[in-house]
C-alpha positions in Angstrom: 0.0 0.0 0.0 1.6 3.3 -1.0 2.4 5.8 1.8 -0.1 8.7 2.2 0.9 12.3 2.8 -1.7 14.9 3.9 -1.3 18.7 3.4 0.3 20.8 6.2 -1.8 23.8 7.3 -1.9 25.6 10.7 0.9 23.5 12.2 -0.8 20.2 11.6 -1.7 17.6 9.0 -4.7 18.7 6.9 -7.0 16.5 5.0 -8.7 17.3 1.7 -11.4 15.6 -0.4 -9.1 14.5 -3.1 -5.9 12.5 -3.4 -3.3 12.2 -6.1 -0.9 9.5 -7.1 2.8 10.2 -7.0 5.0 8.2 -9.4 8.6 7.0 -9.3 10.0 8.1 -12.6 12.5 5.2 -12.5 9.8 2.6 -12.6 6.7 4.4 -13.7 4.9 3.0 -10.6 2.9 4.7 -7.9 4.8 4.8 -4.6 2.8 7.4 -2.7 -0.5 9.1 -2.4 -0.8 12.8 -1.5 -3.7 15.0 -0.6 -4.7 17.4 -3.3 -5.7 20.9 -2.2 -9.0 22.4 -3.2 -10.4 25.9 -2.8 -11.3 25.3 0.9 -7.8 24.1 1.7 -6.3 27.2 0.0 -8.7 29.4 1.9 -7.6 27.8 5.2 -4.0 28.3 4.3 -4.5 31.9 3.4 -6.4 32.6 6.6 -3.8 30.8 8.8 -0.8 32.5 7.2 -2.5 36.0 7.4 -3.5 35.5 11.0 -0.1 34.2 12.0 1.5 37.3 10.5 -0.9 39.8 11.8 -1.9 38.4 15.2 0.3 35.4 16.0 3.4 35.2 18.1 5.7 35.3 15.0 5.6 39.1 14.7 6.9 39.4 18.3 9.7 36.9 18.0 13.1 38.8 17.9 15.6 38.3 15.1 17.8 36.4 17.6 15.0 34.0 18.4 14.3 33.5 14.7 18.0 32.7 14.2 17.7 29.9 16.9 14.6 28.4 15.2 16.2 28.4 11.8 19.3 26.7 13.1 17.1 24.0 14.5 15.5 23.6 11.1 19.0 23.2 9.5 19.9 20.6 12.1 16.5 18.9 11.6 17.3 18.5 7.8 20.7 16.9 8.7 19.1 14.6 11.2 16.8 13.3 8.5 19.3 13.5 5.7 19.1 9.9 4.6 15.3 9.9 4.7 15.1 13.2 2.7 17.6 12.0 0.1 15.7 8.8 -0.5 12.4 10.7 -0.7 13.9 13.1 -3.2 15.3 10.4 -5.4 12.1 8.3 -5.4 10.1 11.4 -6.3 12.3 12.9 -9.0 14.4 10.0 -10.2 17.7 11.8 -9.8 20.6 9.7 -8.7 20.8 9.1 -4.9 24.4 10.5 -4.8 23.1 13.8 -6.1 20.3 13.9 -3.4 22.7 12.8 -0.7 25.8 14.9 -1.4 24.2 18.0 -3.1 20.6 18.6 -2.5 20.1 17.7 1.2 23.3 19.3 2.7 22.9 22.4 0.5 19.3 22.8 1.9 20.6 22.6 5.4 23.4 25.1 4.7 20.9 27.6 3.3 18.9 27.7 6.6 22.2 27.9 8.5 23.5 30.8 6.4 20.4 33.0 6.7 20.0 32.2 10.4 23.5 33.4 11.0 23.3 36.5 8.9 19.7 37.7 9.3 20.6 40.2 12.0 23.3 41.8 9.9 21.1 41.9 6.8 18.3 43.6 8.9 20.6 46.2 10.3 19.0 49.6 10.5 20.6 52.5 8.5 20.6 56.1 9.7 21.0 58.8 7.1 21.6 62.4 8.0 19.7 64.4 5.5 20.3 67.8 7.1 22.0 68.7 10.3 18.6 68.7 12.1 16.9 65.9 10.0 17.6 62.2 10.1 16.2 59.3 8.2 16.0 55.9 9.7 15.8 53.1 7.0 14.4 49.9 8.5 13.7 46.6 7.0 10.4 44.9 7.7 8.9 41.6 6.4 6.7 41.7 3.3 3.9 39.8 5.1 2.4 36.6 3.7 4.6 35.1 0.9 3.5 32.5 -1.6 6.5 30.3 -2.5 5.9 28.3 -5.7 8.5 25.6 -6.3 9.4 23.5 -9.4 9.8 19.8 -9.7 13.5 19.6 -10.7 14.9 20.6 -7.3 11.9 20.4 -5.0 13.8 20.3 -1.6 16.6 22.6 -2.4 14.6 25.4 -4.1 11.9 25.2 -1.4 14.7 25.6 1.2 16.2 28.6 -0.6 12.8 30.4 -0.6 11.6 29.2 2.9 14.9 30.0 4.7 15.0 33.6 3.3 11.3 34.2 3.8 11.3 33.0 7.4 14.6 34.7 8.3 13.0 38.0 7.1 10.0 37.4 9.4 7.3 36.5 6.9 4.7 33.8 7.0 4.5 31.5 4.0 2.3 29.3 1.9 4.5 26.9 0.0 3.1 25.3 -3.1 5.3 22.5 -4.5 4.9 21.0 -7.9 2.2 18.4 -7.9 4.7 16.1 -9.5 7.1 16.3 -6.6 5.3 17.4 -3.4 6.8 15.1 -0.8 10.0 16.7 0.3 8.2 20.0 0.8 5.8 18.4 3.2 8.7 16.7 5.0 10.4 20.1 5.3 7.2 21.7 6.8 7.2 18.9 9.4 10.8 19.6 10.2 10.0 23.3 10.6 7.2 22.4 13.0 9.3 20.1 15.0 11.9 22.9 15.3 9.3 25.1 17.0 8.2 27.4 14.2 4.7 28.6 15.4 1.5 27.4 14.0 0.3 29.0 10.7 3.8 30.4 9.8 4.6 27.5 7.4 1.8 26.0 5.3 2.1 23.6 2.4 -0.7 23.1 -0.2 -0.2 20.6 -2.9 -2.4 21.2 -5.9 -2.6 21.6 -9.6 -1.7 25.1 -10.8 -4.7 25.1 -13.1 -7.0 24.6 -10.1 -5.4 26.6 -7.2 -2.9 28.9 -8.9 -5.2 31.9 -9.4 -6.8 31.4 -5.9 -3.4 31.7 -4.3 -1.7 34.4 -6.5 -4.6 36.8 -6.9 -5.7 36.9 -3.3 -5.2 40.1 -1.4 -4.0 38.3 1.7 -0.8 37.4 -0.2 1.7 40.3 -0.2 4.5 38.6 -2.2 5.0 35.8 -4.7 8.4 34.1 -5.2 8.1 31.7 -8.2 10.6 29.4 -9.9 9.4 27.6 -13.0 8.5 27.9 -16.7 7.9 31.1 -18.6 4.4 30.0 -19.5 3.3 29.6 -15.9 5.3 32.7 -14.9 3.3 34.9 -17.3 0.0 33.5 -15.8 1.2 34.3 -12.3 2.1 37.9 -13.3 -1.4 38.2 -14.7 -3.0 36.8 -11.5 -0.9 39.1 -9.3 -2.0 42.2 -11.3 -5.4 41.9 -9.7 -3.9 42.9 -6.4 -0.5 44.7 -6.4 2.2 42.4 -5.0 5.9 42.1 -4.9 7.2 39.4 -7.3 10.4 37.5 -7.7 10.4 35.4 -10.9 13.1 32.9 -11.8 12.0 31.6 -15.2 13.6 29.6 -18.0 17.0 29.6 -19.6 18.9 28.6 -22.7 22.3 29.0 -21.3 25.5 28.9 -23.3 28.9 27.4 -22.4 31.8 29.1 -24.3 35.0 27.0 -24.8 37.9 29.2 -25.8 40.9 27.8 -27.7 43.2 28.2 -24.7 40.9 26.2 -22.4 42.0 23.1 -20.5 40.3 20.6 -22.9 39.7 17.9 -20.4 38.3 20.3 -17.8 36.0 21.9 -20.5 34.8 18.5 -21.7 34.1 17.1 -18.2 32.6 20.4 -17.0 30.3 20.5 -20.1 29.1 17.0 -19.4 28.1 18.0 -15.9 26.5 21.3 -17.1 24.1 19.5 -19.4 23.6 16.0 -18.1 23.4 16.6 -14.4 19.9 16.1 -13.1 19.1 14.7 -16.6 19.5 18.2 -18.0 16.4 19.3 -16.2 17.9 22.6 -15.0 17.1 26.2 -15.8 20.9 26.8 -15.9 21.6 23.7 -18.1 24.3 24.7 -20.7 22.3 23.3 -23.6 24.3 25.5 -26.0 28.0 24.7 -26.2 29.9 27.2 -28.3 33.5 26.2 -29.2 36.3 28.2 -30.8 37.2 26.9 -34.2 40.8 25.8 -33.4 39.6 23.2 -30.9 36.1 22.4 -32.2 36.8 19.0 -33.6 38.8 17.7 -30.7 36.2 19.0 -28.2 33.2 17.5 -30.0 35.0 14.2 -30.3 35.9 14.1 -26.6 32.4 15.2 -25.5 30.6 12.6 -27.5 32.9 9.8 -26.5 32.4 10.5 -22.8 28.7 11.1 -23.1 28.3 7.5 -24.4 29.9 6.2 -21.2 27.3 7.8 -18.8 25.6 5.1 -16.9 21.8 5.3 -16.9 19.9 3.5 -14.2 17.5 3.5 -11.2 18.2 6.6 -9.0 18.4 4.4 -5.9 21.4 2.6 -7.4 24.6 4.3 -6.2 26.3 3.4 -9.5 23.8 5.4 -11.5 25.1 8.5 -13.1 22.0 9.7 -14.8 18.4 8.9 -14.0 15.1 9.2 -15.8 13.1 12.3 -16.9 10.4 13.4 -14.5 7.5 12.0 -16.6 6.5 10.4 -19.8 5.0 13.8 -21.0 8.4 15.4 -20.5 10.1 12.6 -22.5 7.7 13.0 -25.3 8.4 16.7 -25.5 12.1 16.0 -25.7 11.7 13.4 -28.4 9.8 16.0 -30.5 12.6 18.5 -30.0 15.2 15.9 -31.2 13.1 14.9 -34.2 12.8 18.5 -35.2 16.5 19.1 -34.8 17.2 16.3 -37.2 14.7 17.7 -39.7 16.5 21.1 -39.6 19.9 19.5 -40.3 21.6 19.2 -37.0 24.1 16.3 -36.9 23.3 13.7 -34.2 26.6 12.5 -32.5 25.1 10.3 -29.8 21.9 9.5 -28.0 18.6 10.8 -29.3 16.5 7.8 -28.4 14.9 5.9 -25.6 17.4 3.2 -24.3 16.5 -0.4 -25.1 17.8 -1.9 -21.9 15.1 -4.1 -20.4 15.8 -2.9 -16.8 15.0 0.6 -17.9 11.9 -0.2 -19.8 9.3 1.0 -17.3 10.9 4.3 -16.4 11.0 7.6 -18.3 14.6 7.3 -19.5 16.3 9.1 -22.4 19.9 8.8 -23.6 22.4 11.6 -23.3 22.1 13.4 -26.6 24.6 15.6 -28.5 24.1 17.5 -31.7 26.9 19.2 -33.6 26.9 21.7 -36.5 23.9 23.5 -34.9 23.2 26.9 -36.4 21.5 29.9 -34.7 18.4 29.6 -36.9 17.5 26.1 -35.6 14.8 25.8 -33.0 17.0 23.7 -30.8 19.5 26.6 -30.5 16.8 29.0 -29.4 14.2 27.0 -27.4 14.6 25.5 -23.9 14.5 21.7 -24.1 14.8 21.0 -20.3 16.4 17.6 -20.8 19.7 15.8 -21.6 20.2 17.4 -25.0 23.2 19.5 -25.9 23.8 21.4 -29.2 27.3 22.3 -30.2 28.2 25.3 -32.4 31.5 26.9 -33.4 32.7 30.5 -33.3 35.7 32.5 -34.3 36.9 35.2 -31.9 35.3 36.8 -28.8 32.9 39.1 -30.6 31.3 36.3 -32.4 31.2 34.2 -29.2 29.4 37.0 -27.4 27.0 37.6 -30.2 26.0 33.9 -30.3 25.7 33.6 -26.6 23.4 36.7 -26.5 21.3 35.4 -29.4 18.6 34.3 -27.0 15.5 35.6 -25.3 16.9 34.3 -22.1 19.7 35.6 -19.8 20.0 33.3 -16.8 23.6 32.0 -16.8 26.6 31.0 -18.8 30.0 29.3 -18.5 33.4 30.3 -19.9 36.2 27.7 -20.1 39.6 29.4 -20.6 43.1 29.5 -19.1 43.4 33.2 -20.1 41.7 35.2 -17.3 41.9 38.5 -19.1 40.2 37.1 -22.2 37.6 35.3 -20.1 36.9 38.5 -18.3 36.5 40.5 -21.5 34.0 37.9 -22.7 32.1 37.7 -19.5 31.5 41.5 -19.6 29.9 41.2 -23.0 27.4 38.4 -22.1 23.9 39.4 -21.0 23.3 36.9 -18.1 22.8 37.2 -14.4 25.5 34.6 -13.5 28.7 33.7 -15.3 30.9 30.8 -14.2 34.5 30.7 -15.3 36.1 27.2 -15.3 33.3 25.8 -13.2 29.6 25.2 -13.4 26.6 25.3 -11.2 28.2 26.5 -8.0 25.5 28.4 -6.0 26.7 30.1 -2.9 24.4 31.4 -0.1 26.7 34.4 0.2 26.0 35.8 -3.3 22.9 36.4 -5.4 21.5 34.4 -8.2 18.9 35.5 -10.8 18.5 36.2 -14.5 17.9 38.9 -17.1 15.5 39.3 -20.0 13.0 36.4 -20.2 14.7 34.5 -17.5 12.9 36.7 -14.9 13.7 39.4 -12.4 14.6 39.6 -8.7 17.3 37.6 -6.9 17.6 34.5 -4.7 20.4 34.1 -2.1 22.9 36.5 -0.8 22.0 39.7 1.0 20.2 40.9 -2.2 18.1 37.8 -2.3 17.2 38.1 1.4 16.2 41.7 1.0 13.7 40.7 -1.7 11.6 39.3 1.2 11.6 42.6 3.1 10.1 46.0 2.5 12.1 49.2 3.2 10.5 51.8 5.5 11.8 55.4 5.7 11.2 57.2 9.0 12.2 60.9 8.9 12.6 62.7 12.1 13.1 66.5 12.4 15.1 67.4 15.4 15.1 71.2 15.0 16.1 72.8 18.3 15.1 76.3 19.5 12.7 77.0 16.8 10.0 75.1 14.7 10.4 73.5 11.3 9.3 75.3 8.2 6.1 73.3 8.0 4.8 75.0 11.1 4.8 78.4 9.3 3.6 77.4 5.9 0.1 78.9 6.3 1.1 81.4 9.0 -1.8 80.9 11.3 
């Protein structure tokens, strides 16, 4: 009998009228049942979050006390690390070594970082406007924040958003993807066990088509932090326009890795494999466009394809697995269509491009690591986000052409540069219109520095002081300390 997971509202398990099956992408089998929120559940969550912010004890808890509670959440994640990693792998299909060594410890570190830095980030600033006039700039929480989390990193991205929102003093309604709701529910329980008051953290699992507008358009919500597709992001912006709200939107990407002729070839090949095939390529920052300088193009392509063929596909729970399945059959069908279209447009298939024929993988949603070469900027696969293990390789000559190709995209989330020439790499980085540039590495997110995109990749930041401050509002208190006389406003009408 599959395990059952209720919703989490007002500090307790919360039942609903409907349930939803949760599938293991490795096997295609149901391994859990989860409550599915309806309008009544969302209404309850909205009321609880609003009351907890306006009337509950949370608003009177000092920053120092918040710090202590968040450190307990961090420790709670580590205490349940094995359980969380297994749950994440069963729900997403990603290899257990990724869940164990990346997702879970990174989630704990995020809570730890914002716990230890929230008091400094909230430090009041005093500005002397005139000798007798001072302005106090103080940071306050936004209020009730809706956190909407995607299915590719359900625990980690939920932790990013939840840690920042709670550290700033907000109450939250966390809506995970209906494909991967389980680790978010586990995280809410950890927060409850750590002593976070009732109503401060609420989790509603539901279909966006059914509860998205209810949640995002409601005036009880002061802010929305969303990570996901551009299509859904545009819907949320429309919903939020019905009531003015603060928005942070981390949307899609079509990121480019640029391999310069002076790069360490082995490092660039291995790094590029990670940048597109990690998490089955289901990453907004996936380097799905690999741009290689002419002089080393042939050697790079040959090395990349040879090593991609060696990647071991398998069940995520197998510690030998290097790449798991896609999240669903629907996602796999989308990727198959992209591959077929690329072939029609003339891209050269170097490896992959098909569903593996291994019997032990037959029930899961697997797809082979795929590489196209000779891809030109007019091809759809060069321009459109695939969100799967598909790389397209193109060539360039010189830094100007490299920057032009990298910027030939509606997205501006991230990019990589592989080069041993720091001056040349720096010149190129300055020309590329993305929010994050990695040089000789990939995918390193640090809690100390911000992350977020440009153009159609969204707006606002996560992480760092800048990301934390997104979850606050800035209040200006002006005090006139005129001594011995009265300020000008007293005489304006002269009565």
